[in-house]
Backbone bond lengths (Angstrom), bond angles and torsions (degrees), N, CA, C in turn:
res aa  C-N    CA-C-N  psi(-1)  N-CA   C-N-CA  omega(-1)  CA-C   N-CA-C  phi
1 M - - - 1.415 - - 1.602 107.48 -
2 D 1.324 117.34 134.64 1.396 121.86 -179.62 1.614 106.58 -90.92
3 V 1.381 110.56 174.04 1.479 115.14 -177.92 1.528 112.56 -63.56
4 T 1.269 116.21 -34.08 1.539 120.37 175.20 1.427 113.53 -56.10
5 A 1.196 115.62 -47.84 1.519 120.27 176.40 1.513 113.52 -62.87
6 W 1.240 115.62 -42.76 1.529 120.93 175.86 1.539 112.98 -57.77
7 A 1.321 113.91 -29.88 1.448 116.98 -178.98 1.565 111.34 -89.32
8 L 1.349 116.48 -34.55 1.445 121.43 -174.34 1.575 114.23 -80.90
9 V 1.344 114.16 -24.37 1.486 116.43 -177.70 1.560 108.86 -68.10
10 P 1.311 122.38 -47.70 1.442 118.58 -175.20 1.576 108.15 -70.31
11 V 1.335 117.93 -32.91 1.534 120.81 177.08 1.387 110.95 -60.38
12 A 1.346 116.85 -45.35 1.452 122.50 -178.75 1.410 110.66 -62.04
13 G 1.412 114.32 -47.24 1.459 118.91 179.31 1.548 114.47 -55.39
14 M 1.367 113.17 -47.34 1.516 116.77 176.59 1.454 111.87 -61.45
15 L 1.334 121.78 -37.04 1.409 126.28 -178.97 1.561 108.82 -65.75
16 V 1.227 119.40 -44.77 1.476 125.58 177.54 1.527 106.84 -63.93
17 A 1.228 122.33 -52.30 1.490 122.77 176.12 1.474 115.70 -55.27
18 G 1.320 113.56 -43.93 1.491 120.27 178.02 1.636 111.68 -61.03
19 T 1.302 109.22 -49.64 1.469 113.80 174.81 1.467 116.24 -57.69
20 A 1.290 116.77 -40.61 1.438 122.05 -178.18 1.611 104.58 -66.72
21 A 1.313 120.21 -42.27 1.463 118.05 -176.79 1.466 111.84 -67.07
22 V 1.272 119.64 -32.05 1.463 126.06 178.11 1.490 107.62 -65.59
23 L 1.354 117.80 -51.18 1.399 119.59 -179.39 1.479 115.03 -64.00
24 I 1.375 119.23 -34.35 1.437 125.59 176.55 1.607 104.34 -60.54
25 V 1.289 117.09 -51.79 1.498 119.95 -178.03 1.532 111.11 -59.66
26 V 1.364 120.51 -43.65 1.410 127.45 -178.41 1.590 109.76 -57.38
27 V 1.418 111.73 -51.95 1.471 119.20 -178.82 1.555 109.25 -61.25
28 A 1.360 113.60 -46.65 1.491 116.61 -175.74 1.430 110.78 -65.80
29 L 1.386 123.81 -29.72 1.449 120.16 179.50 1.451 117.29 -89.43
30 K 1.217 118.55 -6.66 1.466 129.15 -177.12 1.590 102.89 -63.15
31 D 1.254 116.76 124.33 1.475 125.39 175.67 1.536 113.21 62.96
32 T 1.330 116.41 30.52 1.434 121.76 -176.29 1.556 105.28 -105.20
33 A 1.346 116.86 136.59 1.407 120.12 179.45 1.611 110.51 -70.62
34 S 1.225 117.83 152.24 1.387 122.50 -172.75 1.503 116.16 -62.32
35 R 1.423 112.18 -29.43 1.486 118.71 178.85 1.580 110.37 -77.32
36 D 1.257 120.01 -12.80 1.507 124.62 -177.86 1.577 110.32 -100.79
37 R 1.252 114.80 -7.27 1.586 111.51 -172.00 1.521 112.23 -70.91
38 A 1.176 116.69 -35.62 1.516 116.53 -178.70 1.582 109.12 -62.90
39 T 1.295 117.96 -35.79 1.489 122.35 179.40 1.505 107.12 -70.55
40 V 1.246 117.13 -43.26 1.523 122.48 -178.06 1.466 105.94 -62.36
41 L 1.430 121.88 -52.67 1.339 119.79 -177.07 1.486 114.49 -66.83
42 R 1.293 124.14 -25.20 1.486 125.99 173.51 1.514 105.61 -68.11
43 A 1.364 117.89 -50.15 1.451 117.68 178.89 1.630 112.61 -55.53
44 V 1.287 113.44 -46.21 1.456 116.26 -179.44 1.565 111.21 -59.53
45 A 1.304 114.31 -41.83 1.519 120.90 176.26 1.446 111.42 -55.52
46 E 1.332 118.07 -42.80 1.445 122.93 -177.75 1.509 112.14 -72.42
47 V 1.315 117.30 -32.40 1.483 120.81 173.53 1.564 109.63 -67.90
48 I 1.308 118.96 -45.97 1.377 118.71 174.38 1.432 119.90 -64.91
49 R 1.345 118.37 -29.22 1.489 123.06 169.84 1.446 111.15 -66.68
50 A 1.313 119.96 -42.62 1.443 125.19 177.25 1.477 116.11 -59.58
51 V 1.505 111.31 -45.03 1.415 116.76 176.43 1.529 112.03 -61.90
52 R 1.320 117.98 -37.16 1.465 121.72 -179.42 1.445 114.37 -73.41
53 G 1.436 113.90 -23.00 1.509 117.60 -179.18 1.583 111.20 96.73
54 R 1.328 113.35 18.03 1.527 111.69 176.43 1.474 107.25 -111.96
55 S 1.360 113.94 153.03 1.466 122.95 168.20 1.546 107.39 -120.75
56 R 1.343 110.21 178.66 1.408 112.87 -172.50 1.529 109.95 -74.73
């Protein structure tokens, strides 16, 4: 692997993870009442933290 690949692989990984997180939020908030959005976003954040391996 050359130096360019060493730099691009982590960037591509973060881009994929960021895109997935945004898509999860969009799908989760679709057709959600405004009073429930905070709860949905909190739950999505906990799922993303669990996938990444972090806890509070």
